[in-house]
C-alpha positions, 0 to 999 in steps of 0.5 A: 267727755264733752256731754253732760253725765246722766243721773245714774241710779247706782250710788255708793257713799264714800267718806273722805279720810283725813289721809286722803288729803294732799299738802294743800288740804284738799282731796288728792287728785289721784284719790278721785280715781280710786273712789271711781274704782270703788264705785265700779267695783261695787257696781260689778259686785252688786250686779253679779258680774264677779263673786270676789273682786280679789279672785278673778273669774276666767273672764272679767273687766280691765280698765283701758282708759280713764278721764276725770274732770275736777269741778270743785275742791273737796275737804275733810270732813266730807262724804261723797256720793259716787254715782256710776253707770254705763254710758255705751257698750260694744261687743267686747267693751263698754264705757262707764261714767261717774259723778261725785257729789259733795254733802251739799249735792254739788258736782265735785268730779265727773269721770269716764272710763273705757273697759274691756271684757277679757279672757284672763287665761288668754289675755284676749278680749271676748264678747261681753256676757249676755247679762252685761249686754242686757244691763247696758241696754236697760241703762242706756 
């Protein structure tokens, strides 16, 4: 994750809860990963890649790797803008990027995740659905 993240179009807004703070009074590091997960889940739902994330289809996405770079502390109260998009795609997987901006528009965290499309019945990777390949091409 050495190059600058693009200005992703897809965004959600995440209020920071008091309980998301750590003992030092700033957003706990692990919560950023959860917020990235929420952004990805909304991206998949809003783009029709799953109907209900709680009940997986026959095929779907799994997280293989995730990397986060913390840029600025976040403290309660705040609302983060979580922006996500596809950075690259292969035949069976893709890379998603994420930026998290605070109320002032400052970059607080950037993240990258490798995802793999698998058949849940066999546990083996399968080809990305055409709809996802088309979206990746459109976004790249």
